[in-house]
All heavy atoms as an XYZ file, in Angstrom:
702
protein
N      46.955    105.723     50.661
C      46.596    105.081     51.922
C      47.644    104.012     52.262
O      48.042    103.230     51.432
C      45.216    104.455     51.780
C      44.710    103.862     53.051
S      42.925    103.653     52.961
C      42.806    101.945     53.301
N      48.052    104.031     53.508
C      49.064    103.056     53.951
C      48.460    101.665     54.031
O      47.305    101.496     54.395
C      49.579    103.425     55.352
C      50.467    104.622     55.379
C      51.003    104.792     56.782
C      52.035    105.862     56.808
N      52.653    105.996     58.109
N      49.294    100.688     53.742
C      48.815     99.327     53.919
C      49.064     98.883     55.353
O      49.692     99.590     56.144
C      49.453     98.380     52.893
C      50.948     98.191     53.090
O      51.461     98.276     54.196
N      51.660     97.914     52.009
N      48.580     97.721     55.694
C      48.657     97.248     57.072
C      50.095     97.014     57.534
O      50.414     97.260     58.684
C      47.833     95.976     57.225
C      46.348     96.202     57.134
C      45.552     94.915     57.244
O      46.103     93.824     57.121
N      44.264     95.050     57.492
N      50.953     96.557     56.635
C      52.343     96.302     57.003
C      53.031     97.617     57.376
O      53.753     97.691     58.367
C      53.096     95.572     55.862
C      54.580     95.476     56.166
C      52.497     94.194     55.624
N      52.801     98.665     56.572
C      53.394     99.966     56.898
C      52.881    100.480     58.231
O      53.644    101.031     59.036
C      53.074    100.993     55.804
C      53.841    100.725     54.506
O      54.896    100.061     54.571
O      53.380    101.187     53.453
N      51.600    100.292     58.480
C      51.010    100.738     59.757
C      51.629     99.990     60.921
O      51.904    100.577     61.964
C      49.494    100.537     59.745
O      48.904    101.362     58.777
N      51.853     98.685     60.752
C      52.481     97.875     61.806
C      53.904     98.352     62.065
O      54.312     98.507     63.213
C      52.462     96.395     61.425
C      53.088     95.445     62.439
C      52.375     95.514     63.793
C      53.068     94.020     61.916
N      54.654     98.610     61.003
C      56.025     99.106     61.165
C      56.046    100.449     61.889
O      56.897    100.698     62.737
C      56.734     99.207     59.811
C      57.105     97.891     59.218
N      58.039     97.046     59.778
C      56.649     97.265     58.112
C      58.147     95.938     59.041
N      57.308     96.057     58.012
N      55.105    101.328     61.555
C      55.013    102.619     62.235
C      54.703    102.447     63.718
O      55.264    103.142     64.561
C      53.939    103.498     61.584
C      54.315    103.970     60.194
O      55.509    103.867     59.833
O      53.413    104.442     59.473
N      53.814    101.519     64.021
C      53.444    101.252     65.403
C      54.651    100.729     66.192
O      54.946    101.209     67.287
C      52.291    100.249     65.463
C      51.782     99.859     66.842
C      51.168    101.067     67.537
C      50.764     98.746     66.730
N      55.351     99.780     65.620
C      56.520     99.190     66.289
C      57.620    100.249     66.464
O      58.276    100.304     67.517
C      57.037     97.965     65.510
C      56.027     96.818     65.633
C      58.411     97.528     66.023
C      56.304     95.644     64.745
N      57.806    101.089     65.464
C      58.834    102.137     65.547
C      58.561    103.110     66.688
O      59.485    103.709     67.228
C      58.910    102.883     64.224
N      57.304    103.222     67.106
C      56.954    104.118     68.202
C      57.191    103.526     69.575
O      57.072    104.225     70.583
N      57.534    102.246     69.643
C      57.799    101.590     70.932
C      59.274    101.796     71.279
O      60.148    101.540     70.443
C      57.479    100.086     70.852
C      56.002     99.878     70.528
C      57.858     99.382     72.155
C      55.626     98.438     70.219
N      59.571    102.260     72.494
C      60.970    102.468     72.873
C      61.792    101.187     72.695
O      61.305    100.073     72.926
C      60.896    102.854     74.354
C      59.505    103.388     74.533
C      58.649    102.601     73.575
N      63.041    101.373     72.273
C      63.907    100.231     71.973
C      64.068     99.297     73.167
O      64.088     98.077     73.003
C      65.274    100.697     71.488
C      66.154     99.550     71.049
C      67.483    100.001     70.464
O      67.760    101.215     70.404
O      68.266     99.115     70.085
N      64.186     99.849     74.378
C      64.366     98.977     75.545
C      63.163     98.060     75.744
O      63.315     96.905     76.137
C      64.672     99.767     76.810
C      63.554    100.697     77.244
O      62.948    101.368     76.391
O      63.285    100.758     78.454
N      61.968     98.549     75.465
C      60.777     97.707     75.593
C      60.714     96.657     74.490
O      60.250     95.536     74.726
C      59.511     98.552     75.605
C      59.314     99.427     76.828
C      58.033    100.246     76.709
C      59.308     98.598     78.095
N      61.188     96.996     73.298
C      61.251     96.006     72.224
C      62.210     94.881     72.606
O      61.905     93.704     72.432
C      61.705     96.662     70.919
C      60.689     97.599     70.308
C      61.157     98.173     68.993
O      61.729     97.477     68.174
N      60.913     99.465     68.787
N      63.374     95.253     73.152
C      64.359     94.249     73.581
C      63.799     93.404     74.721
O      63.957     92.181     74.724
C      65.686     94.926     73.973
C      66.331     95.566     72.753
C      66.632     93.932     74.650
C      67.497     96.494     73.064
N      63.157     94.043     75.675
C      62.561     93.318     76.798
C      61.555     92.278     76.306
O      61.553     91.141     76.774
C      61.874     94.298     77.756
C      61.193     93.613     78.929
C      60.494     94.625     79.831
O      60.826     95.810     79.856
N      59.515     94.165     80.563
N      60.715     92.664     75.372
C      59.712     91.749     74.842
C      60.372     90.575     74.127
O      59.988     89.420     74.330
C      58.765     92.495     73.881
O      58.113     93.537     74.614
C      57.721     91.570     73.287
N      61.388     90.857     73.310
C      62.095     89.788     72.596
C      62.756     88.821     73.581
O      62.709     87.604     73.399
C      63.142     90.372     71.646
C      62.543     91.037     70.431
C      63.630     91.651     69.559
C      63.025     92.415     68.407
N      64.042     93.076     67.573
N      63.374     89.361     74.628
C      64.020     88.502     75.618
C      63.003     87.652     76.376
O      63.229     86.459     76.595
C      64.833     89.353     76.612
C      66.131     89.936     76.103
C      66.690     90.938     77.108
C      67.143     88.851     75.802
N      61.889     88.241     76.762
C      60.860     87.515     77.489
C      60.302     86.361     76.665
O      60.125     85.247     77.170
C      59.721     88.451     77.888
O      60.167     89.389     78.834
N      60.050     86.625     75.392
C      59.530     85.583     74.511
C      60.589     84.494     74.286
O      60.275     83.307     74.282
C      59.040     86.200     73.185
C      58.723     85.119     72.154
C      57.808     87.077     73.430
N      61.849     84.901     74.137
C      62.931     83.919     73.935
C      63.100     83.029     75.174
O      63.320     81.811     75.050
C      64.242     84.644     73.603
N      63.003     83.602     76.362
C      63.136     82.813     77.592
C      61.971     81.831     77.698
O      62.174     80.653     78.012
C      63.205     83.737     78.828
C      64.552     84.463     78.847
C      63.000     82.949     80.119
C      64.629     85.593     79.847
N      60.769     82.285     77.418
C      59.594     81.409     77.457
C      59.764     80.257     76.455
O      59.472     79.100     76.785
C      58.333     82.193     77.168
N      60.246     80.568     75.270
C      60.441     79.536     74.249
C      61.503     78.523     74.682
O      61.364     77.321     74.441
C      60.834     80.178     72.915
N      62.553     79.016     75.338
C      63.612     78.122     75.822
C      63.081     77.163     76.898
O      63.348     75.962     76.850
C      64.773     78.959     76.401
C      65.878     78.166     77.052
C      66.714     77.427     76.053
N      67.873     76.868     76.744
C      68.466     75.752     76.379
N      68.065     75.098     75.314
N      69.500     75.300     77.051
N      62.306     77.679     77.816
C      61.726     76.838     78.864
C      60.793     75.803     78.251
O      60.853     74.630     78.583
C      60.994     77.693     79.928
C      61.995     78.558     80.693
C      60.199     76.802     80.889
C      61.361     79.653     81.518
N      59.947     76.245     77.339
C      59.014     75.315     76.696
C      59.761     74.233     75.917
O      59.401     73.056     75.956
C      58.058     76.072     75.769
C      56.967     75.190     75.215
C      55.904     75.979     74.487
O      56.167     77.109     74.033
O      54.789     75.443     74.377
N      60.819     74.620     75.245
C      61.632     73.648     74.500
C      62.252     72.606     75.436
O      62.231     71.398     75.158
C      62.735     74.383     73.726
O      63.615     73.469     73.123
N      62.799     73.066     76.564
C      63.391     72.140     77.532
C      62.336     71.228     78.147
O      62.589     70.038     78.370
C      64.140     72.916     78.611
C      65.410     73.631     78.140
C      65.940     74.571     79.213
C      66.467     72.625     77.721
N      61.157     71.763     78.402
C      60.062     70.929     78.909
C      59.713     69.839     77.910
O      59.525     68.681     78.276
C      58.820     71.787     79.204
C      58.915     72.645     80.425
S      57.496     73.769     80.597
C      56.132     72.609     80.641
N      59.623     70.216     76.625
C      59.309     69.243     75.571
C      60.376     68.157     75.489
O      60.066     66.980     75.369
C      59.161     69.947     74.223
C      57.752     70.097     73.756
C      57.630     70.490     72.292
N      58.664     71.357     71.764
C      58.644     72.685     71.803
N      57.631     73.321     72.322
N      59.639     73.382     71.286
N      61.646     68.565     75.561
C      62.758     67.618     75.495
C      62.673     66.605     76.627
O      63.018     65.431     76.447
C      64.093     68.349     75.557
C      64.452     69.107     74.304
C      65.730     69.907     74.482
O      66.585     69.602     75.329
N      65.884     70.965     73.695
N      62.221     67.054     77.786
C      62.099     66.181     78.958
C      60.745     65.466     79.006
O      60.527     64.636     79.896
C      62.279     66.994     80.246
C      63.648     67.640     80.384
C      64.758     66.617     80.578
O      64.539     65.614     81.263
O      65.850     66.832     80.012
N      59.859     65.793     78.084
C      58.528     65.166     78.055
C      57.647     65.577     79.211
O      56.835     64.787     79.695
N      57.814     66.813     79.670
C      57.078     67.288     80.844
C      55.837     68.081     80.458
O      55.903     68.972     79.606
C      57.964     68.207     81.684
C      59.185     67.582     82.337
C      60.094     68.645     82.913
C      58.764     66.608     83.423
N      54.738     67.782     81.108
C      53.547     68.621     80.981
C      53.733     69.812     81.931
O      54.617     69.814     82.782
C      52.298     67.836     81.380
O      52.315     67.580     82.781
N      52.867     70.808     81.787
C      52.917     71.958     82.701
C      52.730     71.500     84.138
O      53.412     71.965     85.046
C      51.849     72.980     82.332
C      52.107     73.735     81.072
C      50.970     74.687     80.804
C      51.075     75.264     79.411
N      49.936     76.143     79.092
N      51.800     70.592     84.346
C      51.528     70.105     85.714
C      52.722     69.363     86.277
O      53.111     69.581     87.426
C      50.287     69.219     85.731
C      49.995     68.680     87.135
C      48.617     68.153     87.268
C      48.277     67.608     88.647
N      49.114     67.934     89.757
N      53.316     68.475     85.489
C      54.478     67.728     85.975
C      55.630     68.682     86.318
O      56.294     68.521     87.337
C      54.945     66.740     84.906
C      54.001     65.589     84.677
C      54.372     64.787     83.436
O      54.811     65.346     82.426
N      54.191     63.485     83.504
N      55.840     69.650     85.444
C      56.906     70.622     85.660
C      56.641     71.447     86.915
O      57.524     71.626     87.762
C      57.034     71.508     84.429
C      58.172     72.479     84.442
C      59.450     72.081     84.782
C      57.972     73.801     84.086
C      60.512     72.977     84.785
C      59.006     74.713     84.082
C      60.287     74.304     84.426
N      55.425     71.924     87.051
C      55.043     72.707     88.231
C      55.221     71.885     89.509
O      55.776     72.381     90.498
C      53.601     73.197     88.090
N      54.750     70.651     89.487
C      54.873     69.788     90.669
C      56.339     69.580     91.046
O      56.692     69.612     92.228
C      54.199     68.435     90.421
C      52.681     68.509     90.402
O      52.111     69.548     90.824
O      52.059     67.528     89.944
N      57.194     69.375     90.045
C      58.614     69.133     90.305
C      59.285     70.346     90.952
O      60.227     70.201     91.736
C      59.334     68.775     89.003
N      58.766     71.539     90.645
C      59.350     72.772     91.189
C      58.592     73.301     92.396
O      58.967     74.334     92.964
C      59.378     73.849     90.095
C      60.299     73.559     88.916
C      60.088     74.580     87.831
C      61.744     73.524     89.360
N      57.515     72.625     92.781
C      56.725     73.093     93.904
C      55.951     74.355     93.585
O      55.721     75.202     94.450
N      55.545     74.486     92.330
C      54.798     75.661     91.872
C      53.429     75.229     91.369
O      53.167     74.045     91.175
C      55.532     76.379     90.720
C      56.945     76.782     91.024
C      56.979     77.879     92.059
N      58.349     78.269     92.332
C      58.764     79.503     92.436
N      57.914     80.490     92.310
N      60.021     79.768     92.692
N      52.560     76.196     91.130
C      51.241     75.911     90.576
C      51.336     75.888     89.043
O      52.122     76.647     88.467
C      50.233     76.969     90.996
C      49.937     76.976     92.488
C      48.870     78.008     92.815
N      49.193     79.302     92.215
C      49.697     80.334     92.878
N      49.902     80.261     94.167
N      49.971     81.474     92.266
N      50.543     75.047     88.385
C      50.537     75.035     86.916
C      50.223     76.406     86.325
O      50.760     76.764     85.266
C      49.454     74.017     86.568
C      49.426     73.088     87.731
C      49.705     73.957     88.929
N      49.412     77.212     87.001
C      49.084     78.542     86.497
C      50.339     79.435     86.436
O      50.451     80.303     85.572
C      47.997     79.209     87.345
O      48.438     79.376     88.683
N      51.274     79.207     87.366
C      52.516     79.984     87.337
C      53.354     79.580     86.135
O      53.931     80.434     85.456
C      53.304     79.794     88.627
C      54.495     80.714     88.708
C      55.145     80.731     90.091
O      54.687     80.026     91.007
O      56.124     81.473     90.236
N      53.415     78.291     85.846
C      54.145     77.819     84.668
C      53.508     78.387     83.403
O      54.202     78.815     82.490
C      54.199     76.271     84.627
C      54.808     75.786     83.313
C      55.014     75.746     85.808
N      52.179     78.420     83.359
C      51.490     79.009     82.222
C      51.903     80.464     82.036
O      52.170     80.912     80.911
C      49.955     78.917     82.402
O      49.599     77.535     82.453
C      49.214     79.605     81.277
N      52.020     81.200     83.130
C      52.455     82.596     83.067
C      53.885     82.678     82.540
O      54.204     83.535     81.706
C      52.343     83.252     84.434
C      52.648     84.730     84.437
C      52.425     85.349     85.797
C      52.752     86.830     85.752
N      52.625     87.470     87.037
N      54.753     81.776     83.003
C      56.135     81.769     82.525
C      56.175     81.570     81.012
O      56.972     82.191     80.314
C      56.931     80.637     83.168
C      57.208     80.779     84.628
C      57.011     81.886     85.416
C      57.709     79.777     85.487
N      57.385     81.620     86.713
C      57.805     80.326     86.791
C      58.086     78.467     85.304
C      58.280     79.603     87.881
C      58.551     77.735     86.376
C      58.652     78.307     87.663
N      55.331     80.680     80.511
C      55.350     80.328     79.092
C      54.627     81.344     78.222
O      54.685     81.257     76.997
C      54.746     78.936     78.893
C      55.476     77.800     79.606
C      54.762     76.478     79.370
C      56.927     77.712     79.176
N      53.981     82.326     78.835
C      53.246     83.334     78.069
C      54.160     84.347     77.394
O      53.755     85.039     76.469
C      52.265     84.077     78.984
O      52.965     84.973     79.846
N      55.395     84.450     77.881
C      56.299     85.447     77.347
C      56.124     86.816     77.984
O      56.736     87.786     77.544
N      55.299     86.897     79.004
C      55.037     88.177     79.659
C      55.543     88.214     81.101
O      55.404     89.229     81.769
C      53.534     88.469     79.645
C      52.990     88.641     78.244
C      51.502     88.906     78.213
O      50.920     89.234     79.262
O      50.912     88.759     77.141
N      56.134     87.121     81.576
C      56.600     87.066     82.955
C      57.958     87.766     83.092
O      58.830     87.640     82.240
C      56.732     85.603     83.405
C      57.093     85.453     84.836
N      56.227     85.763     85.847
C      58.229     85.043     85.436
C      56.808     85.534     87.023
N      58.036     85.103     86.784
N      58.132     88.499     84.177
C      59.391     89.168     84.467
C      60.177     88.283     85.437
O      59.993     88.350     86.643
C      59.118     90.558     85.061
C      60.370     91.389     85.168
O      61.417     91.036     84.651
N      60.278     92.511     85.862
N      61.049     87.453     84.897
C      61.801     86.494     85.709
C      62.840     87.164     86.581
O      63.479     88.130     86.157
C      62.530     85.489     84.784
C      61.634     84.501     84.145
C      61.137     84.723     82.872
C      61.266     83.346     84.801
C      60.303     83.808     82.263
C      60.427     82.425     84.203
C      59.948     82.652     82.933
N      63.019     86.614     87.772
C      64.115     87.042     88.625
C      65.323     86.179     88.292
O      65.197     85.085     87.712
C      63.783     86.861     90.123
O      63.611     85.459     90.395
C      62.532     87.644     90.515
N      66.497     86.650     88.670
C      67.719     85.869     88.486
C      67.614     84.568     89.277
O      68.026     83.504     88.811
C      68.957     86.672     88.927
C      69.132     87.916     88.057
C      70.219     85.818     88.898
C      69.349     87.669     86.586
N      67.000     84.646     90.456
C      66.846     83.437     91.282
C      66.008     82.370     90.573
O      66.359     81.191     90.592
C      66.205     83.805     92.625
N      64.912     82.794     89.946
C      64.067     81.825     89.248
C      64.790     81.255     88.037
O      64.760     80.046     87.794
C      62.733     82.470     88.815
O      62.046     82.927     89.987
C      61.852     81.490     88.071
N      65.463     82.111     87.281
C      66.218     81.611     86.110
C      67.322     80.644     86.543
O      67.548     79.630     85.881
C      66.814     82.788     85.340
C      65.813     83.676     84.600
C      66.503     84.912     84.045
C      65.096     82.902     83.504
N      67.962     80.928     87.664
C      68.997     80.033     88.189
C      68.392     78.691     88.593
O      68.962     77.626     88.307
C      69.695     80.664     89.388
O      70.324     81.857     89.018
N      67.254     78.737     89.250
C      66.585     77.510     89.669
C      66.170     76.661     88.465
O      66.339     75.439     88.464
C      65.374     77.846     90.524
C      64.695     76.636     91.093
C      63.615     77.026     92.069
N      63.046     75.816     92.640
C      61.937     75.768     93.301
N      61.249     76.871     93.528
N      61.472     74.632     93.782
N      65.653     77.322     87.447
C      65.238     76.589     86.228
C      66.456     75.998     85.525
O      66.408     74.848     85.050
C      64.466     77.517     85.299
C      63.128     78.018     85.820
C      62.528     79.050     84.882
C      62.163     76.862     86.035
N      67.540     76.744     85.457
C      68.770     76.231     84.842
C      69.291     75.023     85.605
O      69.704     74.030     84.997
C      69.851     77.324     84.803
O      69.475     78.351     83.918
N      69.262     75.092     86.928
C      69.713     73.968     87.745
C      68.803     72.761     87.549
O      69.282     71.623     87.451
C      69.742     74.372     89.218
N      67.501     72.985     87.467
C      66.553     71.885     87.284
C      66.850     71.141     85.984
O      66.912     69.910     85.967
C      65.112     72.397     87.301
C      64.115     71.312     86.993
C      63.697     70.435     87.985
C      63.611     71.151     85.706
C      62.805     69.417     87.702
C      62.723     70.135     85.409
C      62.322     69.264     86.422
O      61.447     68.248     86.124
N      67.010     71.896     84.900
C      67.221     71.254     83.597
C      68.676     70.835     83.377
O      68.968     70.060     82.475
C      66.801     72.198     82.457
C      65.311     72.340     82.326
C      64.682     73.547     82.583
C      64.522     71.269     81.916
C      63.304     73.693     82.445
C      63.154     71.390     81.771
C      62.547     72.609     82.040
N      69.581     71.394     84.169
C      70.999     71.111     83.951
C      71.510     71.780     82.691
O      72.527     71.381     82.130
N      70.798     72.818     82.252
C      71.167     73.566     81.041
C      70.823     75.033     81.272
O      69.888     75.348     81.989
C      70.385     73.060     79.827
C      70.664     71.618     79.493
C      69.816     71.151     78.326
C      70.089     69.688     78.053
N      69.248     69.182     76.973
N      71.580     75.902     80.612
C      71.310     77.339     80.755
C      69.966     77.717     80.150
O      69.593     77.212     79.099
C      72.396     78.149     80.074
O      73.626     77.957     80.725
N      69.262     78.593     80.830
C      68.055     79.181     80.279
C      68.442     80.397     79.436
O      67.937     80.616     78.349
C      67.080     79.614     81.396
C      66.644     78.416     82.246
C      65.867     80.356     80.817
C      65.873     77.339     81.493
N      69.382     81.173     79.958
C      69.933     82.311     79.222
C      71.445     82.194     79.280
O      71.994     81.522     80.152
C      69.477     83.672     79.805
C      69.928     83.820     81.257
C      67.989     83.846     79.673
C      69.721     85.216     81.823
N      72.110     82.860     78.345
C      73.565     82.873     78.340
C      74.055     84.301     78.323
O      73.536     85.126     77.585
C      74.089     82.105     77.138
C      73.772     80.615     77.220
C      74.427     79.806     76.124
O      75.430     80.281     75.541
O      73.934     78.713     75.853
N      75.033     84.559     79.160
C      75.659     85.876     79.219
C      77.124     85.681     78.826
O      77.818     84.877     79.458
C      75.566     86.473     80.642
C      76.253     87.809     80.723
C      74.092     86.579     81.067
N      77.567     86.364     77.793
C      78.967     86.215     77.378
C      79.919     86.509     78.524
O      79.694     87.392     79.337
C      79.145     87.239     76.253
C      77.750     87.517     75.774
C      76.857     87.327     76.978
N      80.997     85.736     78.583
C      82.065     85.929     79.574
C      81.611     85.733     81.007
O      82.142     86.348     81.922
C      82.726     87.309     79.423
C      83.297     87.515     78.035
O      83.831     86.525     77.478
O      83.194     88.626     77.502
N      80.615     84.875     81.230
C      80.155     84.607     82.600
C      80.988     83.540     83.229
O      81.348     82.569     82.691
C      78.689     84.178     82.590
C      78.070     83.929     83.958
C      78.064     85.213     84.784
C      76.671     83.409     83.798
C-alpha cells in the first residue's frame, strides 16, 4: 500500500507542468507583495486605500490565486518603488 507522500507525488505528477509553474509563480508574487507590505508596515486596508482598491481585492491578491495583469504588477512595482517580478534582460 502506498503511503501518503507517494500518493501526493503521484497526484502532483499528474498536473501539467505549465499549471505547476503558474501556481508557483502566483504564490511567489503573493508572497512578494505581502513581504513588501510588511516592510512598509501596511495593513490590507491601508494598502487598499492607498491604491484605491477594496481590501477584499488585496486579500485575493495575497491568496496566491489571482491572475495579475502586467498593468497591475507595474502599478504595484511603482507604488513600492521595487520590482514585484524580475525578468532577465529587461
